[in-house]
C-alpha positions as CSV (number, residue, x, y, z in Angstrom):
1,M,95.0,129.1,180.1
2,N,94.2,131.3,177.2
3,A,90.5,132.2,176.7
4,V,88.9,131.1,173.5
5,S,86.8,133.7,171.8
6,I,83.8,132.2,170.0
7,T,81.9,134.4,167.5
8,P,78.4,133.3,167.0
9,T,77.4,132.7,163.4
10,V,74.4,134.3,162.0
11,E,72.4,132.3,159.5
12,P,71.2,134.3,156.5
13,R,67.5,134.8,156.4
14,N,65.5,134.4,153.2
15,L,63.5,137.6,153.3
16,P,60.3,137.6,151.2
17,A,60.6,139.6,148.0
18,V,59.0,143.0,148.0
19,T,56.6,143.4,145.2
20,P,55.9,146.6,143.3
21,M,52.4,146.7,144.8
22,Q,53.9,146.7,148.3
23,M,56.3,149.5,147.3
24,L,53.3,151.4,145.9
25,Q,51.4,151.0,149.2
26,V,54.3,152.4,151.2
27,A,54.7,155.3,148.7
28,V,51.0,156.2,149.1
29,E,51.2,156.0,152.9
30,R,54.1,158.4,153.0
31,G,52.6,160.8,150.5
32,D,55.0,160.5,147.6
33,D,54.4,162.7,144.6
34,L,52.2,161.6,141.6
35,E,55.2,161.0,139.3
36,K,56.7,158.5,141.8
37,L,53.4,156.7,142.1
38,R,53.0,156.6,138.3
39,Q,56.5,155.0,138.0
40,L,55.6,152.4,140.6
41,M,52.3,151.6,138.9
42,D,54.1,151.1,135.6
43,L,56.5,148.8,137.4
44,Q,53.6,146.8,138.9
45,D,52.1,146.4,135.4
46,R,55.4,145.0,134.1
47,W,55.8,142.8,137.1
48,E,52.3,141.3,136.7
49,A,53.0,140.7,132.9
50,A,56.2,138.9,133.7
51,Q,54.5,136.7,136.3
52,A,51.7,135.9,133.8
53,R,54.3,134.9,131.2
54,K,56.1,132.6,133.6
55,A,52.7,131.0,134.5
56,Y,52.0,130.5,130.8
57,V,55.4,128.9,130.1
58,A,55.0,126.6,133.1
59,A,51.5,125.6,131.9
60,I,52.6,124.9,128.4
61,A,55.4,122.7,129.8
62,A,53.0,120.8,131.9
63,F,50.5,120.4,129.0
64,K,53.2,118.9,126.8
65,A,54.0,116.3,129.5
66,E,50.4,115.1,129.1
67,P,49.9,111.9,127.1
68,M,48.3,112.9,123.8
69,R,45.9,110.8,121.8
70,I,44.6,112.2,118.6
71,L,42.3,110.0,116.6
72,K,42.3,110.0,112.8
73,S,38.7,109.9,111.7
74,K,39.0,111.2,108.1
75,Q,39.7,108.7,105.4
76,V,41.5,109.9,102.3
77,N,41.4,107.8,99.1
78,I,43.8,108.8,96.3
79,P,42.9,107.6,92.9
80,G,45.2,104.7,92.2
81,G,44.7,102.8,95.4
82,A,46.5,104.6,98.2
83,K,44.3,105.0,101.3
84,F,45.2,106.6,104.6
85,A,43.5,108.4,107.5
86,H,44.2,111.8,108.9
87,A,43.1,113.9,111.9
88,T,40.4,116.5,111.3
89,L,40.1,119.8,113.1
90,A,37.6,118.2,115.5
91,D,40.0,115.4,116.2
92,V,42.7,117.8,117.1
93,C,40.4,119.8,119.3
94,D,39.1,116.6,121.0
95,G,42.7,115.5,121.6
96,V,44.1,118.7,123.1
97,V,41.4,121.0,124.5
98,A,40.8,119.0,127.7
99,A,44.5,118.9,128.5
100,L,44.8,122.6,127.8
101,S,41.9,123.4,130.2
102,K,43.5,121.2,132.9
103,H,46.5,123.6,132.9
104,G,44.5,126.8,132.7
105,L,44.9,127.3,129.0
106,S,42.2,128.1,126.4
107,H,42.2,128.9,122.7
108,K,40.2,130.9,120.2
109,W,40.5,132.0,116.6
110,E,40.3,135.4,114.9
111,L,39.5,135.5,111.1
112,Q,40.4,138.2,108.6
113,Q,40.0,138.3,104.8
114,D,41.8,140.8,102.6
115,G,40.6,140.3,99.0
116,D,41.1,136.6,98.4
117,R,43.6,136.0,101.1
118,I,42.2,134.5,104.3
119,T,44.1,134.9,107.6
120,V,43.5,132.8,110.7
121,T,45.1,133.6,114.1
122,C,45.0,131.2,116.9
123,I,45.2,132.9,120.3
124,L,46.3,130.7,123.2
125,T,45.6,132.3,126.6
126,H,46.5,131.3,130.2
127,E,44.2,132.1,133.0
128,A,46.8,134.4,134.5
129,G,46.3,136.7,131.5
130,H,49.2,136.0,129.1
131,S,48.4,135.2,125.5
132,E,50.4,134.2,122.4
133,R,49.2,134.4,118.8
134,T,50.0,132.1,115.9
135,M,49.0,133.3,112.4
136,L,48.7,131.6,109.0
137,S,47.2,132.8,105.7
138,G,45.9,131.1,102.5
139,L,43.7,131.4,99.5
140,P,40.2,129.8,99.1
141,D,40.3,126.1,98.4
142,D,39.0,125.8,94.8
143,S,39.6,122.1,94.5
144,G,36.7,119.8,93.7
145,K,33.2,121.2,93.1
146,K,32.9,123.7,95.9
147,N,30.9,126.9,95.8
148,G,32.4,130.2,97.0
149,I,31.4,129.8,100.6
150,Q,32.6,126.2,100.8
151,Q,36.0,127.2,99.3
152,I,36.4,129.8,102.1
153,A,35.2,127.4,104.8
154,S,37.6,124.7,103.7
155,T,40.6,127.1,103.9
156,V,39.4,128.4,107.3
157,T,39.2,124.9,108.7
158,Y,42.6,124.0,107.3
159,L,44.2,127.1,108.8
160,Q,42.4,126.7,112.2
161,R,43.8,123.1,112.4
162,Y,47.4,124.1,111.7
163,T,47.5,127.3,113.8
164,L,46.2,125.3,116.8
165,M,48.8,122.6,116.1
166,A,51.5,125.2,115.9
167,A,50.3,127.1,119.0
168,V,50.4,124.0,121.2
169,G,53.6,122.7,119.6
170,L,52.0,119.6,118.0
171,A,53.8,118.5,114.9
172,A,52.2,116.9,111.9
173,K,54.0,113.7,112.6
174,D,52.4,113.5,116.0
175,M,49.0,113.5,114.3
176,D,50.1,110.8,111.8
177,D,50.9,108.6,114.8
178,D,47.7,109.4,116.7
179,G,49.8,111.6,119.0
180,R,51.9,108.7,120.3
181,G,55.1,109.4,118.2
182,A,55.9,105.7,118.4
183,G,57.6,103.5,115.9
184,P,60.1,104.4,113.1
185,A,59.5,107.2,110.8
186,K,58.0,106.2,107.4
187,P,60.2,107.1,104.4
188,K,59.2,110.2,102.4
189,I,59.5,110.7,98.7
190,T,63.0,111.8,97.3
191,E,64.0,115.2,96.1
192,E,63.8,113.9,92.6
193,Q,60.2,112.7,93.1
194,V,59.3,116.1,94.6
195,A,60.6,117.8,91.5
196,N,58.7,115.4,89.3
197,L,55.4,116.1,91.1
198,K,56.0,119.8,90.8
199,A,56.7,119.5,87.1
200,L,53.5,117.4,86.6
201,L,51.4,119.9,88.6
202,T,52.6,122.7,86.5
203,E,52.1,120.7,83.3
204,V,48.5,120.0,84.0
205,G,47.8,123.4,85.4
206,A,47.0,122.1,88.9
207,N,47.3,124.3,92.1
208,E,50.0,122.9,94.3
209,I,48.5,124.4,97.5
210,N,45.2,122.8,96.8
211,F,46.9,119.5,96.0
212,L,48.6,119.6,99.4
213,K,45.3,120.4,101.1
214,W,43.7,117.4,99.4
215,L,46.5,115.2,100.6
216,K,46.5,116.8,104.1
217,V,50.3,117.5,104.1
218,D,52.3,120.6,104.6
219,S,54.6,120.2,101.6
220,L,55.3,117.8,98.7
221,S,58.4,116.5,100.6
222,D,56.0,115.2,103.4
223,I,54.4,112.7,101.0
224,L,55.1,109.1,102.0
225,A,57.1,107.2,99.5
226,T,54.4,104.5,99.3
227,H,51.9,107.2,98.1
228,Y,54.1,108.6,95.3
229,D,52.7,106.4,92.4
230,A,49.2,107.2,93.5
231,C,49.9,110.9,93.5
232,V,51.3,110.7,90.0
233,K,48.2,108.9,88.8
234,A,45.9,111.5,90.5
235,I,47.7,114.3,88.7
236,E,47.7,112.4,85.4
237,A,43.9,111.9,85.9
238,K,43.5,115.7,85.9
239,R,45.3,115.9,82.6
240,N,42.9,113.4,81.2
241,G,39.9,115.2,82.5
242,G,39.4,112.9,85.6
């Protein structure tokens, strides 16, 4: 009878990954030169930065899976009858800050002013150390009867609101739906109506940016179709001294 040769199989082992810090410790123990140590220290810095970014991305993904509820406490009344509510900066903060903290995330703002232009930067930071910045700029809000300080404060608040929304990936439509995103989208005004509003604003000498701030929308094309007539009346009132 012929003998049967059996070769034992060796299962591959999952060896733990060697980190740059471990490599650095070995290099120190064997007395490697300073240049080698410097290269390993640079590698360790890059490795830590990559790990921090991975932790940030994972935290953002977990944050976005949280159920969001953003209340709309500010009532806006457009001359002509249209009334609606929108979320203020405080509403947005109340809706997202607790969820951010739950996943090791925090935010802060930096302010700069160059002449009349105001720049707000929202810095979103993970506890592991990685940060990302979102920046927006604008001019003082001279709508209504605001003094100089109030004009600046209004623009700062507006920019803080939208940089935080952009930093956490919260769209304006989420705020319109109290963060639920439920139900069919409401129809917006047509391109022709956008053009008509632009022409009216130019005709009466109104500032389009301030008009958008007053309506709490990002652009004229975001105006709901049901608010179009009221917007026309509001602009016409400015022509008539209203």
